[in-house]
N, C-alpha and C positions, 0 to 999 in steps of 0.2 A: 513276724516272729512265730505266731501261732501256726501260720501256713507252713513255714519251714519245718517246724517241729512235726506237724502232721505228715509232711512229705517224708521226713526221716522215719516215722512210724510205718508208713506205707512201704518204704524201701526195705525196712527190716522184715516186714511181713512177707514181701515177695521173696526176698533172699532166703528166709527160713523155710517157706513153703516149698520152694524149688529144691532146696537141699534135703529137707526131711520128708517131703511128700505127705505131711500131716498138717491139719489146720493149726493155726498159730494162736496161742492165748496170750493174754496180757502179762501173765507171770513169766512166761518163757521170753517175752520181749525184754522185760526188765533184767532178767538174769543173763541173757546173751548179748545184749547191746547196751552201750553206754549212752542212754538217751538223756540223762541228766534231769529226769523228772520222776515224780512218784508213780507207783502203780495206778493210783486213782486217776492221775492225769492221763496216763497211757490209755486207760479204759475209756475216758471221755473222748480222747482223740480217735480211738477205734470206733466209738459210736458215731462220731461226726463223719468219719470216712465211710461208714456203712450207710449213713443217711445220704451221702453223695453218690452212692452206688459204686464206690471204688473197691470195697471188700464186701464179702457176704458170709453169712453163718450157715454152713451146709446142714448142720444138725443142731437140735436143741442142746444147750449147755456145752457146745463145742467151741473150738477156736474159730478164727476167721481165715478165709482164703481170698486171694485177689480175684476180682472180676476182670473181664476183658478191658473194661474202662480203666481199672486199676493198673493192669499191665501197660496199657497205652500211656497213662500218665507217668509211670515208672520209666518207660523207654524214652518218652519225650523230654523228661527232666534229667536224663543222663548228661552230665556236663562234660565228662571225659570218658574215654574208653582206655582201660589199662592195656598198654602195648604188650605184645608177646615178648618173652624173655629172649636173650641172645641165643641160648641153646635151642629154644623152640624155633626161632627163625632159621637157625642153621639146619635143623632137622627138616624143616619144610623145603629149604633150598636144596639140600642134598637129595631128598626124595624125588623132587620134581626135575632137578637138573639131569637126572639119568634117563629121561624120556627120549626116545629115538624119533618119534613122529607125532603128529597131532592126535592120532588114536591113543597112543601111549600116554600123552599129556593128559587127555581127558580121563582115561581110566585111572591113572595115578591120582589125579585131582579129586575124583569122586571118592576114592578109597581114603585119601588123606583127610578130606573134609568130614567124612562120616566118623573117622577115628577121633579127630580133634573135638567134634561137637557131641558125639554119641547120639546123633540124630540121623535121619534119612537125608542123604546128600543127592542133589540133582545138578548135573552139569550139561548145559546145552552146547552142541557143537557150533562153531562159528558158521555163519551163513555163507555158503559157497558162492552163490550168485552175486553177492555184494563184494566179493574179493577182487583184487587186482593181481596180475601176474608179477611176482617178485623176481623169478629167475627161471630160465630153461637151460638144461644141460644135455648134451649129446655125448654118449659114451660108447665107443666101438667095442663090442664084446668079441665078435669074430668078424671076418670079412663079409659074412652073410647075415650078421645080426647086430642090431643097434639098440641101445637102451636110451629111452627118452625120459627125462625127469622134469616134472613141472612142479614148481614151488609157488604157492599162493601167499598173499599177504596175511591170510588167516592162519598161516602155519601149516596148512594142509599140504602134503606131498603126494603127488600121483606119479606112478611109474608105468611105462608101457614099453614092451619089447617090439621092435620093428624088424620083420623078416624082409631082407632085401632080395631083389630079383636075382635069379641065378644066371650066370653068364655061360658062354659056350663051353668053357673048360670045367664046368661043374660048380662054379661060384664066381662072384664078382672079384675083380682084381683089387687087392688090398690097397694099393697105391691110389687107385681111382676112388675107392671109398673114402680114404683119409682126405684126399683132395676135395671131394664133394662135401664132406662134413666140415672141413675147415672153411669152405666158401659159404656153406649154409648157416653155420653158427652165428656170425655177426648179423646176417640178414634176419635170422629168426629172432634174435634178441631185440633188434631194432623194431621189428614188427609188433611184438607182443608185450615186452616188459613195460610195466607201469600202466597197462591198460586194463579196464574191467573185462570180465569174462566175455561178455557179448561182443565188445569191440575187438578183443584179441581173436575170437573165433572168426570174425569177419575178415580180419587181416590175414589169417592163415589161409583162407580160401583163395586169396589173391596171390599168395606167395609162389606157387608153381609157375605162374606165368612170368615171373621176374627173374628166373634163373636160366642158365644154359640148358640146352636141350638134353645134353648127356647127364645133367643132374636132376632132371625133372621127375624121374621115377622116385629117386631118393627123397626129394623135397615133398612130393605128393604123399608118400607113405608116412613121413614124419609129421606132416601137417594133419593127416587123417588121425594119426595116433594122438596128437595133442588135442585135436578137436574132440576126440572121444573122451579124453581125460577131462576136458573142460565141461563136457555135457553131462558128466557124472554128478548128478545132484543127490547122491545117496546121503549126503550129510545134511540135506535140508530137513529141518524139523527133527533131527536126531537128538536124543538125549541119552545120558548114562545115569544110572541110579545105583546107589550103594548104601549099605548100612541098614537095610530093612530089618535085620535082626535086632537093631536097637529099640524097635517098637515093643519088644518083649518087656522092657522096663516099665511100660505103662499098662500093665495088665489090669489094674484097678479101674481104668477108664476105657476098657476095650470097646464096648458097644458105642460109646459116645464119641470117641476120638480115634481109636486105632482101627476099627473095622472100616469106617469110611475112608480112612487114609490108605489102607491096604488096597481097597477097591480102586482108589484114584491112581495108585502106582501102576495099575494095569493099563491105564489110559494116558499115553504120553501127551496127547493133546491137552489134557487137563493139567498135567505138570508144566507144560510149556506156558499155559496161561497163568499158572500160579507164580512162576518166576519171571514171566516175560516182560513185566513193566519195569524191570530193574536194569535196563540196558543203557540208560542215559546218565551222563554226568559222573559216574563212578561212585555215587553215594550208596550207602547201604540202606535198602528199603526193608521195613518191618511191617508186615500186615498181620494183625492179631484177630483170631476168631472170625466173627461175622464181617469184618472188614474185607475179607476175601471175596472172590467172585462166585463161590459155590456155597449155597446154604447148607448142603450136607457136610461140608467141611468147616462148620462154624466152631468146632472145638480144636481147630488146627491153626498154627501160626506159620508164617513163611518169612525167612530172613534171606535176602538175596541182593546181588549186585551185578553190574555189568563187568565184562572183561574183554580183552582183545583189542585189535585195532579199530579205529573209528569207522573204517569202511566195511568192516565185517564183524559187527558187534554180536555178542552172545551174552548169556547170563548163567550164573551159577548160584547155588544157595542151598538152604536146608528147609525141610518141611517136618513138622512134628506137632505134638500136642502143645497147647498154650502154656503148659507148665514147663518152661525151659529156662535155661541160663541165658537170658538175652544179651547181657554185656559180653560174656565169653564167646557166644555164638557169633555176634556181630564182628568181633575182632578176628575170629577164625575165618569167617567168610571174606572179610576185607583183605586179610593177609594172603590167603590162597589166591584170590583174584589178582592181586598185584603181582605175585610171583608168576602166575600163568601168563599174564599179559607181558611180563618182561621176557619170558621164554619165547613167546610167539614173536615178539619184536626182534629178538636176536636170531631167530631161525633163518 
């Protein structure tokens, strides 16, 4: 019973400190929260929490603030996370459903996440080399030009324009092109769909030898274009960052928390490592202060989770000073990840 009461006091201190940005005193706790005990009991509980290293007194005669250990206990003892309201869920869905390709999905996600949490949002692009080929489409633009569209399981879409060889009359015959494309399409789909990038690229190399001689030039150029699209690893290690201006809210802790974080935002390798452990299982990972991999970011917390298909996992989340709304941030990170995963699955 005493333990439950002290946990309630700790929870109240965390919530008040995050909201007011001021150390919390016993009188404020009694006035703002229905703890069901006297101010003297609250003071005793605060003293016990301080002895356990869960809260600290930053100044003489001041209130108390949570320590990293206190935030950790607060997060670990969260029994439920309040779900987003129906209007909030609709707003997320409407904002993300308008995305036209993977780049747009990532950019919209990072903006949305930073707006929902008022923190710095980080979204990693899905790993291209782990993807499989979901679909390939051939679109005849003109008798001399063909559009090749590659869709990967990660949701990434690559497009290449293939210039066809000119015939003796100034261009290839349209009927010949259509016939060649009609013959090539099923062969192409059978060769690459469902295969990982490396396997699909190998299958493409063998494709020209499997078609009629009159279709060999067309097949070779299409295979080369698709091979080029598959070898484009520009998405590897790429991340999008949004909401840096939100750090202006933490001006009182600029040197300890904001300056190191601003420097980290310049190094994408650092950000990838911060959120990179959150790609398995779909659970929301919370790392507080010194629990992170970088000592210079010991005043920073990370809330992250994985998203996307299992064969091309990626992570998204937020980074910010330890004084943050952990429950609200965890819900926002989880919700955005679920919607993004759904969009990529349906792509």
